[in-house]
C-alpha positions in Angstrom: -126.2 197.2 -67.7 -126.5 193.7 -66.3 -124.1 192.3 -63.8 -123.5 188.5 -63.7 -120.9 185.8 -62.9 -118.8 187.0 -65.9 -118.9 190.6 -64.9 -121.0 193.5 -66.5 -122.8 193.2 -69.9 -123.3 196.4 -71.7 -125.8 197.0 -74.4 -124.4 199.0 -77.3 -125.5 200.1 -80.7 -123.6 198.4 -83.6 -121.8 199.1 -86.0 -119.0 201.2 -84.7 -117.1 198.6 -82.7 -114.1 196.4 -83.3 -113.9 193.7 -86.1 -114.1 191.1 -83.3 -117.5 192.4 -82.3 -118.6 192.2 -85.9 -117.5 188.7 -86.0 -119.3 188.1 -82.7 -122.6 189.4 -84.3 -122.1 187.1 -87.2 -121.7 184.3 -84.7 -124.8 185.1 -82.8 -126.9 185.4 -86.1 -125.5 182.0 -87.2 -126.6 180.4 -83.9 -129.9 182.0 -84.0 -130.5 180.7 -87.6 -129.1 177.3 -87.1 -131.2 176.8 -84.0 -134.4 178.1 -85.5 -134.0 175.8 -88.6 -133.6 172.8 -86.2 -136.6 173.8 -84.2 -138.7 174.0 -87.4 -137.5 170.4 -88.1 -135.0 171.4 -90.9 -131.9 171.0 -89.2 -128.7 172.0 -91.1 -125.2 171.3 -90.1 -123.6 174.4 -91.2 -124.2 178.0 -92.1 -123.7 177.4 -95.9 -126.8 175.2 -95.8 -129.0 178.0 -94.6 -131.4 179.8 -96.9 -129.7 182.6 -98.9 -131.4 185.4 -96.9 -130.0 184.1 -93.6 -126.6 183.5 -95.1 -126.6 187.0 -96.2 -127.4 188.5 -92.7 -124.5 186.4 -91.3 -122.0 187.2 -93.9 -122.8 190.8 -94.5 -124.8 192.2 -91.5 -123.9 195.9 -92.5 -125.7 195.4 -95.8 -128.5 193.2 -94.4 -129.3 195.6 -91.5 -128.1 198.8 -93.1 -131.2 200.9 -92.4 -131.9 199.1 -89.1 -130.6 199.5 -85.6 -128.6 196.5 -84.3 -128.1 196.4 -80.5 -125.5 194.0 -79.1 -125.0 192.9 -75.5 -121.2 192.8 -74.7 -119.3 191.1 -72.0 -115.9 192.8 -72.4 -115.5 192.7 -76.2 -117.4 189.5 -76.6 -120.9 189.7 -78.1 -123.3 187.7 -75.9 -126.6 188.9 -77.3 -128.3 190.8 -80.2 -131.6 192.3 -81.3 -132.5 194.2 -84.5 -135.0 197.1 -84.6 -136.1 197.7 -88.1 -136.3 201.2 -89.5 -139.6 202.8 -89.0 -142.3 202.0 -91.6 -146.0 202.9 -91.4 -145.5 204.3 -87.9 -144.1 201.0 -86.6 -140.8 199.2 -86.2 -140.3 195.5 -85.9 -138.0 193.6 -83.4 -136.1 190.7 -85.0 -133.3 188.3 -84.2 -133.4 188.5 -80.5 -130.8 186.1 -79.2 -128.8 185.5 -76.2 -125.8 183.0 -76.1 -127.1 179.9 -74.2 -124.3 180.3 -71.6 -125.4 183.8 -70.7 -129.2 183.2 -70.4 -131.2 183.8 -67.4 -129.3 186.9 -66.5 -131.6 189.6 -67.8 -129.8 190.2 -71.0 -132.7 189.7 -73.3 -134.7 192.0 -71.2 -131.9 194.6 -71.3 -131.8 194.3 -75.1 -135.6 194.6 -75.4 -135.6 197.7 -73.1 -132.9 199.3 -75.3 -134.8 198.3 -78.6 -138.0 199.9 -77.2 -136.2 203.0 -76.1 -134.6 203.3 -79.6 -138.1 202.8 -81.2 -139.5 205.6 -79.1 -136.7 207.9 -80.1 -137.6 207.3 -83.8 -141.1 208.5 -83.1 -143.0 205.2 -84.1 -146.2 204.6 -82.3 -145.9 200.7 -82.0 -143.4 198.0 -82.2 -144.3 194.5 -83.5 -142.6 191.1 -83.6 -143.2 187.6 -84.5 -142.0 184.5 -82.6 -142.4 180.8 -83.1 -145.1 179.4 -81.0 -142.7 176.8 -79.2 -140.6 179.5 -78.0 -142.6 179.9 -74.8 -139.8 181.5 -72.8 -139.7 184.3 -75.4 -143.4 184.7 -75.7 -143.6 185.1 -71.8 -140.9 187.6 -71.9 -142.6 189.7 -74.5 -145.9 189.5 -72.5 -144.1 190.7 -69.4 -142.9 193.7 -71.4 -146.3 194.7 -72.6 -146.5 192.9 -75.9 -150.0 191.4 -76.8 -151.1 189.0 -79.5 -152.3 190.8 -82.7 -153.6 189.8 -86.0 -150.9 187.9 -88.0 -149.1 189.6 -90.9 -147.2 186.5 -91.7 -148.8 183.4 -93.1 -146.1 180.9 -91.7 -147.7 178.3 -89.6 -147.0 178.4 -85.7 -145.8 182.0 -86.0 -147.3 184.2 -83.2 -147.5 188.0 -84.0 -147.3 190.4 -81.2 -147.4 194.2 -80.9 -147.0 197.0 -78.2 -147.4 200.6 -78.2 -144.4 202.7 -77.7 
Protein backbone atom coordinates (compact mmCIF):
# COMPACT_ATOMS: atom_id res chain seq x y z
CA UNK A 1 0.00 0.00 0.00
CA UNK A 2 1.31 3.42 -0.99
CA UNK A 3 0.47 6.65 0.79
CA UNK A 4 0.34 9.89 -1.17
CA UNK A 5 -1.38 13.28 -1.31
CA UNK A 6 -4.67 11.64 -2.27
CA UNK A 7 -4.49 9.12 0.60
CA UNK A 8 -3.71 5.43 0.43
CA UNK A 9 -3.50 3.47 -2.78
CA UNK A 10 -4.19 -0.26 -2.49
CA UNK A 11 -3.31 -2.94 -5.05
CA UNK A 12 -6.14 -5.43 -5.50
CA UNK A 13 -6.88 -8.34 -7.79
CA UNK A 14 -9.60 -7.84 -10.35
CA UNK A 15 -12.39 -8.89 -11.03
CA UNK A 16 -14.55 -9.02 -7.97
CA UNK A 17 -14.91 -5.30 -7.44
CA UNK A 18 -17.71 -2.85 -8.17
CA UNK A 19 -18.82 -1.95 -11.71
CA UNK A 20 -17.21 1.48 -11.25
CA UNK A 21 -13.83 -0.23 -10.82
CA UNK A 22 -14.40 -2.23 -14.00
CA UNK A 23 -15.12 1.02 -15.83
CA UNK A 24 -11.97 2.42 -14.27
CA UNK A 25 -9.98 -0.50 -15.68
CA UNK A 26 -11.47 0.17 -19.12
CA UNK A 27 -10.43 3.82 -18.78
CA UNK A 28 -6.87 2.88 -17.81
CA UNK A 29 -6.58 0.47 -20.75
CA UNK A 30 -7.97 3.10 -23.12
CA UNK A 31 -5.46 5.68 -21.90
CA UNK A 32 -2.63 3.14 -22.22
CA UNK A 33 -3.51 2.17 -25.79
CA UNK A 34 -4.24 5.71 -26.99
CA UNK A 35 -0.92 6.94 -25.58
CA UNK A 36 0.98 4.00 -27.04
CA UNK A 37 -0.46 4.54 -30.52
CA UNK A 38 0.44 8.25 -30.32
CA UNK A 39 4.00 7.40 -29.24
CA UNK A 40 4.29 5.01 -32.19
CA UNK A 41 3.32 7.89 -34.49
CA UNK A 42 -0.18 6.57 -35.18
CA UNK A 43 -2.22 8.89 -33.02
CA UNK A 44 -5.94 8.19 -32.98
CA UNK A 45 -8.57 10.46 -31.52
CA UNK A 46 -10.82 7.86 -29.93
CA UNK A 47 -11.00 4.27 -28.73
CA UNK A 48 -13.13 3.24 -31.71
CA UNK A 49 -10.16 4.02 -33.97
CA UNK A 50 -7.83 1.61 -32.14
CA UNK A 51 -6.99 -1.82 -33.60
CA UNK A 52 -9.63 -4.47 -32.84
CA UNK A 53 -7.52 -6.35 -30.29
CA UNK A 54 -7.09 -3.21 -28.18
CA UNK A 55 -10.76 -2.24 -28.43
CA UNK A 56 -11.64 -5.78 -27.31
CA UNK A 57 -9.49 -5.39 -24.16
CA UNK A 58 -11.17 -2.10 -23.33
CA UNK A 59 -14.74 -3.18 -24.02
CA UNK A 60 -14.53 -6.70 -22.57
CA UNK A 61 -11.58 -7.06 -20.19
CA UNK A 62 -13.14 -10.14 -18.53
CA UNK A 63 -12.97 -11.92 -21.87
CA UNK A 64 -9.62 -10.50 -22.97
CA UNK A 65 -7.90 -11.34 -19.69
CA UNK A 66 -10.04 -14.28 -18.58
CA UNK A 67 -7.12 -16.59 -17.83
CA UNK A 68 -4.78 -13.84 -16.62
CA UNK A 69 -4.36 -11.97 -13.36
CA UNK A 70 -5.28 -8.28 -13.53
CA UNK A 71 -4.06 -6.12 -10.67
CA UNK A 72 -5.44 -2.66 -10.02
CA UNK A 73 -4.17 0.18 -7.89
CA UNK A 74 -7.12 1.88 -6.23
CA UNK A 75 -7.37 5.22 -4.53
CA UNK A 76 -10.68 4.75 -2.75
CA UNK A 77 -12.87 3.23 -5.47
CA UNK A 78 -10.98 4.95 -8.28
CA UNK A 79 -8.70 2.81 -10.43
CA UNK A 80 -5.40 4.70 -10.82
CA UNK A 81 -3.12 1.97 -12.15
CA UNK A 82 -3.13 -1.51 -13.63
CA UNK A 83 -0.95 -4.40 -14.73
CA UNK A 84 -1.73 -7.78 -16.29
CA UNK A 85 0.17 -10.98 -15.49
CA UNK A 86 -0.52 -13.63 -18.10
CA UNK A 87 -1.37 -17.18 -17.15
CA UNK A 88 1.74 -19.36 -16.93
CA UNK A 89 2.95 -20.90 -20.18
CA UNK A 90 6.20 -22.77 -20.68
CA UNK A 91 7.29 -22.01 -17.10
CA UNK A 92 6.90 -18.23 -17.61
CA UNK A 93 4.36 -15.47 -17.25
CA UNK A 94 4.39 -12.15 -19.01
CA UNK A 95 3.74 -8.70 -17.59
CA UNK A 96 1.61 -6.49 -19.81
CA UNK A 97 -0.28 -3.20 -19.74
CA UNK A 98 1.50 -1.55 -16.81
CA UNK A 99 -0.08 1.87 -16.57
CA UNK A 100 -0.50 4.54 -13.91
CA UNK A 101 -2.76 7.54 -14.37
CA UNK A 102 -0.50 10.52 -15.10
CA UNK A 103 -1.75 12.48 -12.09
CA UNK A 104 -0.70 9.61 -9.78
CA UNK A 105 2.77 9.02 -11.19
CA UNK A 106 5.91 9.39 -9.12
CA UNK A 107 4.32 7.90 -6.01
CA UNK A 108 5.50 4.31 -6.21
CA UNK A 109 2.27 2.90 -7.64
CA UNK A 110 3.94 1.21 -10.63
CA UNK A 111 6.52 -0.34 -8.29
CA UNK A 112 3.73 -1.61 -6.02
CA UNK A 113 1.87 -3.06 -9.00
CA UNK A 114 5.01 -4.78 -10.25
CA UNK A 115 5.78 -6.13 -6.77
CA UNK A 116 2.29 -7.61 -6.56
CA UNK A 117 2.65 -8.99 -10.11
CA UNK A 118 5.94 -10.69 -9.23
CA UNK A 119 4.44 -12.11 -6.03
CA UNK A 120 1.51 -13.48 -8.01
CA UNK A 121 3.86 -15.02 -10.58
CA UNK A 122 5.86 -16.68 -7.79
CA UNK A 123 2.64 -18.15 -6.35
CA UNK A 124 1.86 -19.76 -9.71
CA UNK A 125 5.22 -21.55 -9.73
CA UNK A 126 6.74 -19.98 -12.82
CA UNK A 127 10.51 -19.73 -13.01
CA UNK A 128 10.63 -16.43 -14.91
CA UNK A 129 8.61 -13.37 -15.82
CA UNK A 130 9.14 -11.55 -19.08
CA UNK A 131 7.89 -8.31 -20.57
CA UNK A 132 8.30 -6.10 -23.58
CA UNK A 133 8.50 -2.34 -23.50
CA UNK A 134 8.95 0.33 -26.14
CA UNK A 135 12.51 1.62 -26.29
CA UNK A 136 11.42 5.25 -25.84
CA UNK A 137 9.75 4.48 -22.49
CA UNK A 138 13.02 5.05 -20.68
CA UNK A 139 11.40 5.56 -17.28
CA UNK A 140 9.68 2.18 -17.50
CA UNK A 141 12.88 0.49 -18.69
CA UNK A 142 14.76 1.98 -15.73
CA UNK A 143 12.04 0.81 -13.32
CA UNK A 144 12.19 -2.72 -14.71
CA UNK A 145 15.98 -2.75 -14.41
CA UNK A 146 15.76 -1.59 -10.77
CA UNK A 147 13.45 -4.52 -10.10
CA UNK A 148 15.90 -7.03 -11.55
CA UNK A 149 14.74 -7.37 -15.15
CA UNK A 150 17.50 -7.72 -17.73
CA UNK A 151 17.54 -7.48 -21.50
CA UNK A 152 16.92 -10.78 -23.24
CA UNK A 153 16.65 -12.07 -26.76
CA UNK A 154 13.57 -10.68 -28.47
CA UNK A 155 10.54 -12.89 -29.00
CA UNK A 156 8.77 -10.07 -30.84
CA UNK A 157 9.79 -8.70 -34.22
CA UNK A 158 8.38 -5.20 -33.76
CA UNK A 159 10.96 -2.50 -34.24
CA UNK A 160 12.03 -0.57 -31.11
CA UNK A 161 10.56 -3.12 -28.74
CA UNK A 162 12.85 -4.08 -25.85
CA UNK A 163 12.38 -7.54 -24.32
CA UNK A 164 13.32 -8.16 -20.71
CA UNK A 165 13.15 -11.09 -18.30
CA UNK A 166 13.67 -11.81 -14.62
CA UNK A 167 13.85 -14.99 -12.61
CA UNK A 168 11.13 -15.40 -9.98
